[in-house]
N, C-alpha and C positions, 0 to 999 in steps of 0.2 A: 505494499499499499504505500504511495508515496503523499504526499502532503505539502501544500502548498504555501512556501515560504512566508511569515508575514514580518522577517527581519530582513532590511536590505544594509549592506557595508560599503560603504564606499571608501575604497582606496587604490593602492597601487602592488603589482607584484612584488617592487625592491624595496618594500615597505615595513620591518621589523614588527613594527607595532600592530601593522593589520594583521600581520603573520599569527601574532600572539592572539589577536582579538578572534579572531577566526579559530585558533588552534583551540580554545578557550570554547567556543560555542560547541568544536566539534568534541571535544572530550565529554559534553553533557548531550549530544544530539539533539542538535536544537538546530534544525533548519535555518539557513538563508539564504538571500542572493546575495550575490556575489559584483557589482562594478566596478573594472576596474577604470579609472580616471584617467590612464594613460591611452586607452582606448577607445572610450566614451565619452566625447567634446560636451555631449549635454548633461552626461553623468558630472563632468567638470565643474562648468557652470552652476549646478543645481548647488555640490559643495562651497562654492564660492559667495553664492547666494544666500545661502543658509548660516553661512559665518562671516556674514558683514563683512564682503570682500577679502575674505582672510582665506587661501586653498590650506587647510587642513585636515588630514587625515590619519588614522579612522573618524569617520564619520560614519555612525550608525542610525540608521531611522528605524523605529517598532512602527508597529501596529495603530499606536494610538494617535500618530503622526509625532511623537517627541525625540529628541535627538539626545545622544552622546557623543561628544565632540572629544577625541581621544583618552577613551576611557580608560579605567586600571581596572583590573580583573575582578578587584571589589564591587566597581560602579557596575559595574556588567553584572557580578551575581546579585545585587541590589536589587537593580533596574529586573531582571529575568525571576527574582521570588528563590531562588536556588538557597541552599541548604549547605554552607562552606562549613561546617565542625569535624572535628577530626573522630577518630573511631574509639578513643579514648581518654579520661580525662589526666594519665600519670603514665609518666615514659621515663625510662633510663635515663634517657637525654633528648633534650629539645634543642634543635639548630636553628636559630634567626637567620634566614636569609638564605637563600638558593644559588650562590654565584658559583663560583669552582669551588672556592674554600667550604663554602658548606655544604656542599655536593659528595665533596674529596670525603670530608670528616665523614657524612652522614655514611657513605659505602664500606667504611674502613669498620667502622661501629657495627653497622647493621649486619656486615660480614663475620663480625666476633660473637653474635647472637645479640646484642645489645638494642633492645629496643629504641628504636631512631624515630621522632617526627622530625619533619622539614617543614617550617613555616616560610612563605615567599608573598609578599604582599603582591607581584607583578610577575612576569615572565620569568622562568628559571633559566638561571645562567646568567642573569644581574647582567653588566655592561658586555660582560665578552659576548652575547647574544648577540650585542647590536654589533660589534664589532665586525667591520668589511670582511677581513681576511686576517687570522692569527699565522706568522711566518715563524715565529720562533719558540713555539710549543715544542718540548721534547715529543720524538717519536712521530713527528710529521712531514716527512721529507721532503713535500712538496708543498708545504703547509695546509691550513681546514680553517675553513668558513668559521665565524662567530658562532653562527645558526648551528651548525652541523656539531661542532664540538660542545657546544650547553646540550643539544639533543643526545649525541651518544654519553654525557655524564649520565643527564637522568636515566636513560635506558639501564646502563651500569647500576646506578643505586636501587632502581626496583626492583633489578633482579637479584638483590640480596636483601628484597623485601624492605626498603624505608616506604614509611609514609609519609607524603606531604598535604598539609593544605595551604593552597592558594588565595588568592585574594582576600589574604587578612592583612591589617598592621596589626604589630603588635603593639598595644597600648601602653602595657607595663610589666617591667622586670624587677621582683623584690626577692630577698631571703628572708627564709623563718627557718632557724633551725638547720637542719639537714634537708631541708627542701627548698627549690627554687620555685617560685611561685610568675605564671605569664599570663598576661592578660589580653586578648583580639579585640580588634573592633567592634565586634559583634556581641559584644558581654561574654562572648565564653572566659573559659579561665581553665588553666594546666597546669600542673606540676610535675616536675623533674627532680632526679640527684643530681644532673648535671646541665648547665646550658652553655651554650658555644654562641655569640655574637659573631654573625659575619654579614652586616649588611650589605659593608660596601661605602660608596660614598657617590654623591652627587654632583654634575658639573656646576660651577662658580660660574656668579652673573659679577658684573662690571656696576650695577648699580649707579645709573647715567639716566637721564633726562632721557625717555621717549623707549627707553629700552624693554619696560614692564608692556608697551601697549602696541610694542609691534612684534613680539614674541610668537610666531607662526605665521605675518604676515612679511617676512623680511627676516627677520632675527632666529636662528637657528640653534641647535647645542647637538645635531648630528648630521654629520653628511653624508653618513649612508641613506639615512631616511629621508632626506630633503636635498640632497643633492642634483640627483635628475630633475628635478624640477626647473632647473638654473641649465639646458643647454643650450651652450650659443652665447651665453651672456656673463658678462664680467662679475666676480662676486670677490668679498674681501674675508679672510680670518683675522681673527683675533687672539695672541699667542705667540711663543718660542718656543713652548717645550716641545714631548714628543707628540702630544695629541696634537696640537696648531701644525707640526710642519706635516706628519704622515697624511692627516686628515685634507692638508692642501693641496698635497700629489695624488690623493684618491679623487678629488675633484678635476684633477685636470682631463679626467676622463670625459666629464661632462662639460665643463665650463670653457667660456673661450679663453679666461686670464682669470689669473686668481692673484689679489693682493692682500700679502701679510702684514701686517701690522704688528709689530713688537715693541713692548712698552722700554725695553734696555737697550743697550749699546751692542748686544752679541746673543744667538741664539745659545738655549738653555738643552736643543735636545741631544741626541745621540750624535757620533761625528758623523755616524751613515747616512743620518737623517738630512744634517747641516748639509753634507755633499750635494742630496738629490734636492734639495729645495734651491741652493744656492746657485746650480748651475742648469735649474730648467726654465728652459724657454718662456712656460707658461706662467711663470710667478716672479713676480714683483715683490721682493722683501724690504720693506721701509721699517729702521731703529728708532729709537727714541723717537715714537710714535704714540701718543696716548689717546684713545676716544674719550670723546666728549659726552657728545651727545647725538640720539637717532630723529632724525625727522621726516615725516611723509604727509602725504595726499591720498584720500579715499581709502582711506584703511591699509594703505600701504608703504613700506619704508620707501622711502626716496633718495636723502641723503644722510650722511653721515659726516660728523665734527669731530676732525681730528688738530692734534696739536704737536709741532716739534719741541720736546723737551728742552733741547738745548736753546733754540731761538726764540722759543715762547711763540712764533706764528702759526696763526689759526687757518684751516684749511677745511673745503668743504669737496668730499667726495661722491661718486653717485653710484657703486655698485649695486647690482638687483639684488644682493642677498647677502646675507654677514651669516658668518659660523663665528662661536665664541668657544675658546680653548683657552681658560687662562686660569686651571685648578680645577682640584676638587672640595666640598664639601663633605665631611662622616657625615654618614644617617646614623646619629645617636641619639635623636631628639626624645626618641621614648624613653630612655636613660634617666631622664634628670632626675629620679628621687629613685634610686636604686641601687647606691653606694658603690657604683662602677667610677673609678675614678678616668676621669679624661684628662687629657693636657688641654692648653693655652687655645689649639685649632679645633676642639673637639674628636679629637682621635684617641683612643681608648689607650690608658697605658696598660702595662703587663710585665709580668717577670721581675727580673732584677733593677728596673727602673721603678719597681715601687717600694723598695726598702734600699737602694743607694745612698739617696741624701735628703730622705726623712722619716718621720715615724713610721712603724711599723702599721698597717692596717689590722684593724681587728681581726681575727682569726689565725692572724702569723704568726704569735709570739712565739711561739717553739715549732717553727719551719719558715723556710723561703717559700715564698709563691711559684709553681715550674712558670718553666719559660711563656709560656700563653696563656697561664692565669691573670686574670682579674683582679682586683682590690678587692672582690668579693671571693672568699675559695668558694671552686665548684660552677664560677662563671668564669670562660675562657672568650678568647677573643681571636683571630683568626683572617687574614686577608687585607684588603683596604684599608677599612673600620679602624685596626689595628694602628696606632704609632711607632715610628719607623720602617713599616712594610715598605718592600718594595713598588707596592701598584701596578703588578706582572702578571697574567693568567697562569706562568710557570711556576713563581713562586708563592700566589695564594694557593695553588693544587698541592703545593709543599706545606705550608704551613697548615692546610686541613688535615692531611695524610700526620704532621706530626701530633697537631690537638687530637688527631682519635687517641693516638697512643699514651698522651697524657691523660686524658678523659679515662681511658681504661683503665689507666692505675689509680686514677682517684675514686671512682667507682668503686674499687676493693674497700676500702676506708670507709662508706658511707652504706 
């Protein structure tokens, strides 16, 4: 029996968030119509009209005429009336975050018979899932797409019996005696003997006039997602590190020209990436350049005001789109009342750093915290969310494996 789908998803084949939304609907066996706005110009105009001139995908329309634009899995679950709760209320280990660090820990612990629940607010795989290509992960001689890498990690974890709870935000973490308590956005509460925090980080914003207004309408944070919108057009990239240089090179596959706006006097990316960018005929690098303001018209970015930091001379440039890569902010807001110590940038402090120059946190009177253990005994951290991590996929997976072995030993004591 076939059913007439009541949901229409407007997107594009190359858009990771569109794939995530379709995967979410497919996992729950919810039929939908798919409109690829790259092929369907009426669909593209419909998206622009419904988003006040902004070309944002995925845009999902429901039977009642309502829309969700770039929804999280939790927002989709709420709209569809889906129940997203775990099978049990207590586990040996709860992993918060389903990126390379969290998934690697989970597959290691589950393989050893440790009951493991992974809670992920969005797509499994984290930022790695939306990375166009991973060329430096051991074991893949020709590289692998971020989406495929993440999918394989998930399948591997599932094979060992890891339970996944998706589309849920963790709102609270607290410790009580030997138990760790977790609350999620839908009001559910779970307990565990140990917790791993592997929530990663998000892209930092400039916080200049006009930025918020034109996000999605000319300002972007994902070249993989939005680069193909600018075929044959000039764009600007803001930043000077690995992400900015990598994405600049990637964008040259679509765009006419990339102007790389670097605040400092040199690039901070790896030598290989610096050489690629500085020698690329489609990339113009402008050093000592500060972005001051974004301006637009008809709900679309038109002008970027920049300043030379040496001469104070201001200038207007007119890229069709801007991609910002100026660093990361750790996803640790939910830890506000947890007792888990973070540094001045919000990254989680762990291991020897907790006792090196400071009084010992409660619970460590008779022992040192292990390498990836936080200021709360039994709560561990791994991957990009942890202070002093290298923010690389391979090292995140390595920290995940290390965390699993440390957690195994910790569980013997509780």
